[in-house]
C-alpha positions in Angstrom: 97.8 63.8 163.1 96.8 66.0 165.6 92.9 66.4 165.2 93.4 70.0 166.2 95.7 70.6 162.8 92.9 68.1 161.0 90.0 70.5 161.9 91.9 73.4 160.9 92.7 72.0 157.4 89.0 71.4 156.9 87.7 74.6 158.2 90.4 76.4 155.4 89.3 73.6 153.0 85.8 74.7 153.4 86.5 78.7 153.3 88.3 78.0 149.7 85.1 76.3 148.8 87.1 73.0 148.3 85.1 69.3 148.7 87.4 66.5 150.2 87.4 65.1 146.2 88.8 68.1 145.5 91.6 68.1 147.7 92.4 64.2 147.7 92.5 64.5 143.8 95.2 67.7 144.0 97.2 65.5 146.3 96.8 62.5 144.6 95.4 60.4 147.0 92.1 58.5 147.7 89.2 60.6 149.3 89.1 58.2 151.9 92.4 58.8 152.9 92.3 62.3 152.7 89.0 62.0 155.0 91.4 60.2 157.8 93.7 63.0 157.4 91.3 65.5 158.6 90.3 63.5 161.0 93.5 63.0 162.8 93.0 59.2 162.1 96.2 58.9 160.1 100.0 60.2 160.0 100.0 60.1 155.9 99.7 63.8 156.3 103.4 64.2 156.8 104.1 63.1 153.2 101.4 65.9 152.0 101.8 68.4 154.3 104.0 70.6 151.9 101.1 70.4 148.9 98.4 70.6 151.4 99.7 74.2 152.6 100.0 75.1 148.8 96.8 74.1 148.0 95.2 76.1 150.7 97.2 79.0 150.5 98.6 78.7 154.1 102.0 77.8 155.9 102.5 75.2 157.8 102.9 77.8 160.9 99.4 78.8 160.4 98.1 75.3 160.6 100.0 75.0 163.8 98.9 78.5 165.6 95.7 79.4 165.6 95.7 83.6 166.5 93.0 82.4 169.2 95.6 79.9 171.1 98.3 82.8 170.5 96.3 85.6 171.7 94.9 83.2 175.2 99.4 82.5 175.6 100.1 86.1 176.8 98.9 88.5 173.7 101.4 87.0 171.2 101.4 88.8 167.5 98.8 86.8 165.1 100.9 85.0 162.5 101.0 86.3 159.0 103.8 84.6 158.0 102.8 84.0 154.3 103.5 87.7 153.9 107.0 87.1 155.3 110.0 85.6 153.3 111.5 82.5 154.6 114.4 84.2 156.8 111.5 86.5 158.1 109.5 82.8 158.9 112.6 82.0 161.1 112.7 85.6 162.6 109.0 85.7 163.7 108.9 82.1 165.2 112.2 82.9 167.0 110.0 85.8 168.4 107.3 83.8 169.6 109.7 81.2 170.9 111.4 84.1 172.9 108.0 85.3 174.6 107.0 81.9 175.4 110.0 81.2 177.1 109.5 84.9 179.0 106.1 83.8 180.0 107.4 80.4 181.2 110.5 82.0 183.2 108.0 84.4 184.8 105.4 81.9 185.7 108.3 79.3 187.4 109.3 82.5 189.5 105.5 82.4 190.3 105.3 79.2 191.4 108.9 79.0 193.2 107.3 82.1 195.4 104.3 80.4 196.3 105.8 77.1 197.1 108.2 78.7 199.5 105.1 81.1 201.1 103.6 77.7 201.5 106.6 76.2 203.2 107.0 78.5 205.5 103.0 78.4 206.6 104.0 74.6 206.8 106.8 75.2 209.4 104.5 77.8 211.1 101.4 75.7 211.1 102.8 72.2 211.9 104.0 72.4 215.5 100.4 73.8 216.4 98.9 70.1 214.5 101.7 68.2 216.4 100.6 68.5 220.2 100.4 65.7 221.7 
């Protein structure tokens, strides 16, 4: 598992006041297995993610996206997906996807312009470098 998701699970668990033992008991796994989940050392979390989210009162999307990372990627809206219905979850994620695509398209356009500009400079300066 991604260590970032594991760290987020740990932070939320602590905010909720749960110990690793409590979470492990609720998930019917050993404390060491749960600890490895938080450390990102195992992929067993895939089988328990639904229950982890349920016990921590978060959605899977909230584990994947932090408000900070969303804001750093162009001011995307903070996910409060828990308040949405299932179809609204899909709508919110679709909006985020569209905004990310638009940001990447703009970045590609900027880089394409820079490449053309640099290629133009190369043609201007290249003959001066090859006098000989």
